[in-house]
C-alpha positions as MATLAB code, in Angstrom:
seq = 'MEFLMEYGLFLAKSVTVLVTIALIVALVVSAGHRGKGSDKGHIEVTHLNDKFESVQDALKDAIFDAEDRKQEIKEQQKKEKAEAKARKKAAKKHDDKLPQAKPRVFVLNFDGDIKASAVENLREEISGVLSLASEKDEVVLRLESGGGMVHSYGLASSQLDRIKKKGIPLTVCVDKVAASGGYMMACVADKILAAPFAVMGSIGVVAQLPNFHRLLKKNYVDFELLTAGEHKRTLTMFGENTEKGREKFVEDLEDTHELFKNFVAEHRPVVDVNAVATGDVWFGQRALENQLVDELLTSDEYIHTLAETADVYEVEYVFKKSIHEKLGLAAQGAIDRLLVTWLSRVQNSRFFS';
ca = [
     -30.768  -51.602  -50.505;
     -33.706  -49.199  -50.892;
     -33.441  -48.402  -47.173;
     -29.749  -47.573  -47.533;
     -30.441  -45.267  -50.478;
     -33.151  -43.388  -48.566;
     -30.909  -43.144  -45.540;
     -28.083  -41.811  -47.730;
     -30.356  -39.124  -49.212;
     -31.562  -38.130  -45.741;
     -27.977  -37.922  -44.511;
     -26.950  -35.824  -47.522;
     -29.826  -33.387  -46.919;
     -28.965  -33.111  -43.242;
     -25.294  -32.426  -43.987;
     -26.300  -29.805  -46.584;
     -28.507  -27.991  -44.049;
     -25.812  -28.090  -41.379;
     -23.133  -26.820  -43.792;
     -25.454  -24.003  -44.952;
     -26.117  -22.911  -41.350;
     -22.391  -23.060  -40.567;
     -21.597  -20.890  -43.607;
     -24.231  -18.303  -42.633;
     -22.900  -18.128  -39.069;
     -19.323  -17.826  -40.372;
     -20.303  -14.987  -42.724;
     -22.109  -13.126  -39.945;
     -19.185  -13.530  -37.546;
     -16.636  -12.460  -40.165;
     -18.749   -9.418  -41.033;
     -18.812   -8.554  -37.352;
     -15.027   -8.811  -37.141;
     -14.583   -6.622  -40.231;
     -16.784   -3.933  -38.672;
     -14.852   -3.729  -35.416;
     -12.544   -1.037  -36.703;
     -15.399    1.085  -38.067;
     -17.741    3.488  -36.330;
     -20.074    2.062  -33.716;
     -23.180    3.515  -35.272;
     -24.717    6.030  -37.629;
     -27.370    8.727  -37.821;
     -30.723    7.882  -39.432;
     -33.051   10.716  -40.486;
     -36.751   10.338  -41.334;
     -38.672   13.193  -42.986;
     -41.898   12.935  -40.999;
     -43.804   15.166  -43.433;
     -43.370   12.494  -46.115;
     -44.359    9.792  -43.648;
     -47.565   11.621  -42.688;
     -48.411   12.296  -46.342;
     -47.901    8.617  -47.216;
     -50.393    7.586  -44.534;
     -52.877   10.200  -45.766;
     -52.448    9.085  -49.389;
     -53.026    5.448  -48.432;
     -56.299    6.391  -46.726;
     -57.410    8.500  -49.687;
     -56.648    5.649  -52.089;
     -58.827    3.341  -50.022;
     -61.709    5.737  -49.340;
     -62.032    8.162  -52.274;
     -63.555    7.416  -55.657;
     -60.854    6.282  -58.108;
     -61.595    8.976  -60.714;
     -61.801   11.757  -58.109;
     -58.546   10.547  -56.576;
     -56.827   10.507  -59.965;
     -57.978   14.079  -60.652;
     -56.755   15.232  -57.219;
     -53.304   13.739  -57.864;
     -53.095   15.518  -61.254;
     -54.025   18.856  -59.717;
     -51.499   18.381  -56.891;
     -48.724   17.539  -59.357;
     -49.655   20.566  -61.482;
     -49.534   22.814  -58.401;
     -46.150   21.459  -57.280;
     -44.735   21.903  -60.783;
     -45.922   25.535  -60.931;
     -44.426   26.277  -57.508;
     -41.089   24.742  -58.482;
     -41.052   26.765  -61.726;
     -41.829   30.000  -59.824;
     -39.021   29.349  -57.327;
     -36.563   28.645  -60.141;
     -37.561   31.815  -62.007;
     -37.323   33.963  -58.863;
     -33.925   32.501  -58.014;
     -32.546   33.434  -61.432;
     -33.719   37.039  -60.967;
     -32.388   37.112  -57.385;
     -35.858   38.222  -56.333;
     -35.997   39.380  -52.719;
     -39.593   38.173  -52.604;
     -38.443   34.573  -53.016;
     -40.375   32.495  -50.434;
     -38.275   31.669  -47.392;
     -37.476   28.056  -46.677;
     -39.700   26.353  -44.134;
     -38.480   26.296  -40.530;
     -37.012   22.966  -39.486;
     -37.941   20.837  -36.494;
     -35.694   18.032  -35.273;
     -37.429   15.291  -33.271;
     -35.381   13.194  -30.833;
     -36.474   10.326  -28.576;
     -35.292    9.380  -25.097;
     -36.581    6.231  -23.393;
     -34.777    6.218  -20.063;
     -33.867    3.301  -17.816;
     -32.315    3.481  -14.353;
     -28.835    4.130  -15.832;
     -30.079    6.578  -18.493;
     -28.392    4.315  -21.043;
     -30.048    6.185  -23.914;
     -27.776    9.170  -23.222;
     -25.133    7.520  -25.427;
     -27.476    7.850  -28.403;
     -28.756   11.250  -27.298;
     -25.316   12.862  -27.217;
     -24.623   11.743  -30.802;
     -28.027   12.931  -32.011;
     -27.592   16.335  -30.374;
     -24.093   16.719  -31.810;
     -25.484   16.006  -35.277;
     -28.403   18.427  -34.914;
     -26.237   21.229  -33.498;
     -23.932   20.998  -36.513;
     -26.819   22.178  -38.703;
     -29.604   23.767  -36.635;
     -30.004   27.506  -36.124;
     -32.010   29.709  -33.778;
     -34.863   29.674  -36.318;
     -35.245   25.905  -35.907;
     -36.647   23.861  -33.019;
     -35.699   20.643  -31.239;
     -38.477   18.444  -29.860;
     -37.589   15.682  -27.408;
     -40.100   12.905  -26.784;
     -39.148   11.902  -23.251;
     -40.178    8.858  -21.225;
     -38.396    8.090  -17.957;
     -39.144    7.271  -14.350;
     -35.672    8.403  -13.315;
     -32.618    6.597  -12.004;
     -29.012    7.335  -11.098;
     -28.297   10.966  -10.276;
     -25.030   11.265  -12.185;
     -26.463    9.537  -15.282;
     -29.482   11.823  -15.503;
     -27.279   14.788  -14.668;
     -25.296   14.015  -17.822;
     -28.490   13.608  -19.872;
     -29.720   17.009  -18.635;
     -26.380   18.562  -19.551;
     -26.741   17.223  -23.087;
     -30.081   19.026  -23.427;
     -28.512   22.178  -22.019;
     -26.167   22.170  -25.037;
     -29.213   22.925  -27.189;
     -30.258   25.819  -24.942;
     -26.758   27.306  -24.955;
     -26.911   27.482  -28.763;
     -30.100   29.517  -28.517;
     -32.197   26.843  -30.231;
     -35.762   26.459  -28.862;
     -36.204   23.171  -27.019;
     -39.570   21.516  -26.364;
     -39.987   18.366  -24.274;
     -43.068   16.186  -24.828;
     -44.065   13.639  -22.180;
     -46.771   11.120  -23.082;
     -46.410    8.761  -20.100;
     -43.882    9.683  -17.425;
     -41.089   12.128  -16.626;
     -40.366   11.641  -12.952;
     -37.292   12.221  -10.790;
     -34.328   12.172  -13.200;
     -36.827   12.302  -16.056;
     -38.174   15.599  -14.762;
     -34.603   16.815  -14.216;
     -34.214   16.476  -17.993;
     -37.624   17.947  -18.820;
     -37.181   21.127  -16.773;
     -34.248   22.184  -18.988;
     -36.683   22.804  -21.876;
     -38.171   26.137  -22.898;
     -41.562   24.420  -23.017;
     -42.889   21.200  -21.456;
     -45.941   19.480  -22.950;
     -47.598   16.530  -21.224;
     -50.456   14.169  -22.006;
     -53.462   14.602  -19.674;
     -52.515   11.587  -17.556;
     -48.734   11.715  -17.857;
     -46.906   11.314  -14.536;
     -44.707   14.285  -13.659;
     -42.543   15.395  -10.732;
     -41.037   13.129   -8.072;
     -38.485   15.814   -7.208;
     -36.769   13.835   -4.500;
     -33.914   11.402   -3.837;
     -34.105    7.811   -2.661;
     -31.514    5.152   -1.773;
     -31.995    1.652   -0.408;
     -29.859   -1.420    0.151;
     -30.224   -4.733    2.000;
     -28.000   -5.674    4.916;
     -26.940   -9.291    5.473;
     -24.880   -8.722    8.626;
     -27.155  -10.651   10.992;
     -27.451  -13.550    8.539;
     -23.653  -13.780    8.228;
     -23.229  -13.500   12.000;
     -25.797  -16.262   12.584;
     -23.809  -18.550   10.281;
     -20.448  -17.577   11.860;
     -19.241  -15.737    8.764;
     -16.930  -12.798    9.370;
     -16.901   -9.801    7.040;
     -14.134   -7.217    7.024;
     -14.326   -3.843    5.334;
     -11.141   -1.794    5.271;
     -11.261    1.868    4.250;
      -9.021    4.912    4.264;
     -11.042    8.046    4.916;
     -13.754    8.533    7.506;
     -16.623    8.612    5.031;
     -15.281    6.306    2.325;
     -18.099    3.866    3.152;
     -21.012    4.977    5.326;
     -23.395    2.032    4.859;
     -22.509   -1.485    3.776;
     -24.469   -4.562    2.708;
     -22.456   -7.079    4.724;
     -20.923   -5.244    7.674;
     -22.640   -3.856   10.768;
     -23.994   -0.374   10.035;
     -23.621    2.332   12.656;
     -25.906    5.231   13.555;
     -23.105    7.626   12.630;
     -22.880    6.038    9.182;
     -26.653    6.325    8.703;
     -26.608    9.991    9.667;
     -23.874   10.705    7.133;
     -25.740    8.782    4.441;
     -28.942   10.764    5.070;
     -26.904   13.981    5.050;
     -25.605   13.090    1.591;
     -29.163   12.374    0.396;
     -30.361   15.743    1.687;
     -27.492   17.513   -0.059;
     -28.315   15.755   -3.357;
     -31.968   16.728   -2.912;
     -30.964   20.349   -2.372;
     -28.908   20.297   -5.576;
     -31.906   18.824   -7.438;
     -34.198   21.562   -6.107;
     -31.723   24.276   -7.092;
     -31.450   22.784  -10.584;
     -35.233   22.878  -11.073;
     -35.464   26.419   -9.665;
     -32.727   27.614  -12.035;
     -34.211   26.113  -15.193;
     -37.898   26.529  -14.355;
     -38.290   29.593  -12.131;
     -42.103   29.623  -12.471;
     -42.288   26.550  -10.226;
     -42.662   26.907   -6.453;
     -39.883   24.416   -5.737;
     -40.487   24.159   -1.988;
     -44.106   23.212   -2.680;
     -43.385   20.500   -5.255;
     -40.003   19.107   -4.145;
     -41.609   16.627   -1.747;
     -41.065   13.535   -3.865;
     -44.752   13.512   -4.866;
     -45.900   12.931   -8.435;
     -48.746   14.652  -10.297;
     -50.813   13.588  -13.282;
     -51.027   15.962  -16.247;
     -53.806   18.310  -15.077;
     -52.395   18.578  -11.538;
     -48.902   19.071  -12.956;
     -50.252   21.964  -15.038;
     -51.798   23.542  -11.940;
     -48.402   23.329  -10.205;
     -46.707   24.770  -13.320;
     -44.573   21.663  -13.750;
     -45.749   21.669  -17.380;
     -46.882   24.416  -19.763;
     -49.647   22.710  -21.716;
     -51.587   19.447  -21.891;
     -50.896   18.014  -25.332;
     -49.667   14.689  -26.695;
     -46.466   14.547  -28.710;
     -48.402   13.289  -31.751;
     -50.714   16.292  -31.784;
     -47.855   18.751  -31.343;
     -45.639   17.216  -34.034;
     -48.490   16.889  -36.555;
     -49.334   20.562  -35.981;
     -45.701   21.556  -36.570;
     -45.639   19.536  -39.801;
     -48.295   21.822  -41.292;
     -45.845   24.735  -41.496;
     -42.376   23.224  -40.979;
     -40.125   20.464  -42.253;
     -40.022   17.902  -39.451;
     -37.152   15.425  -39.237;
     -36.841   12.550  -36.782;
     -33.167   11.995  -35.927;
     -31.957    8.724  -34.456;
     -28.467    7.455  -33.737;
     -28.360    3.693  -34.285;
     -25.629    1.536  -32.785;
     -24.420   -1.502  -34.668;
     -25.144   -4.726  -32.790;
     -23.066   -7.892  -32.812;
     -24.669  -11.271  -33.508;
     -24.530  -12.038  -29.784;
     -26.367   -8.794  -28.936;
     -29.024   -9.459  -31.589;
     -29.602  -12.979  -30.290;
     -29.728  -11.631  -26.734;
     -32.265   -8.944  -27.661;
     -34.375  -11.505  -29.502;
     -34.371  -13.779  -26.454;
     -35.169  -10.855  -24.153;
     -38.036   -9.796  -26.419;
     -39.467  -13.310  -26.390;
     -39.305  -13.452  -22.578;
     -40.876   -9.987  -22.268;
     -43.741  -10.979  -24.577;
     -44.275  -14.183  -22.588;
     -44.410  -12.275  -19.289;
     -46.771   -9.622  -20.699;
     -49.074  -12.340  -22.071;
     -49.051  -14.197  -18.751;
     -49.732  -11.031  -16.722;
     -52.539  -10.035  -19.102;
     -54.185  -13.429  -18.674;
     -53.886  -13.198  -14.891;
     -55.388   -9.689  -14.974;
     -58.214  -10.719  -17.286;
     -59.007  -13.804  -15.198;
     -60.126  -11.493  -12.396;
     -63.173  -10.566  -14.446;
     -64.289  -14.098  -15.225;
     -65.792  -16.680  -12.906;
];
């Protein structure tokens, strides 16, 4: 009898847990369904000045003497109160000597993959900034990309050109890499800053694809490709490629390369395009010598310097994710961490006997 009672309690607990999980899943799914008719995402703005001050205050609290720190806070509050009172008094008198508002800096981020997927966020962020920014402000783009599809990065570059057309200064900061399509984006800027060992350049075009024709032929598999138009398909993965098709394909690559070179020459005339458009890449110092960048500086140093005299806002467009996307991202993150850990151990094992 005692066994049956314990088993009944265990069963009741198990059912309770299962019902609770089912209710949570149902609520999440229903919330997802309710949000389908709403906007896909929203703009999030972070005042970086406040963020930097919070970090500084935390350090002061930990390092400074408690009484000295308390006195510093009182003096700072007194100063801020006096400044606010002076501004209010000057505003009432319509004083022309009223201090001008600080310039504003809008910080955007672009982490590019082969499809330049981040352009969907970038276009929303730029639209939001352009609705408010003026020629007195500045846009800073922290850019990281090794390049990818020509048309995708062409669109991303066009989004940045919207800022230039409005007459708003645009600065691109590269801490790690802006190559190929990444440099196509960077060269639109009024000013390019790069970390000392950031990878820049790769002004070239590449295309590659496997061909399984001989494998199919060996296994008696026929492949038919029907097209209308002489150049509808020049190279194929499964059919037999011809020399004429290869020549046309290379011709198209050369034409794309020429367009890329012209784009760089138009937006960054200080660069000797014929000298750098070889597909080579340069680290920061060498990129500076070739005038691919204007200054060697990390994005952190530049943005912290701006924050001393300007109001700096980080603008990010955040897409809403479904439960399936969140679970997928969580699984992907776990796999990525596992691979990084495994590769690190393999790398470290080289230094141990």
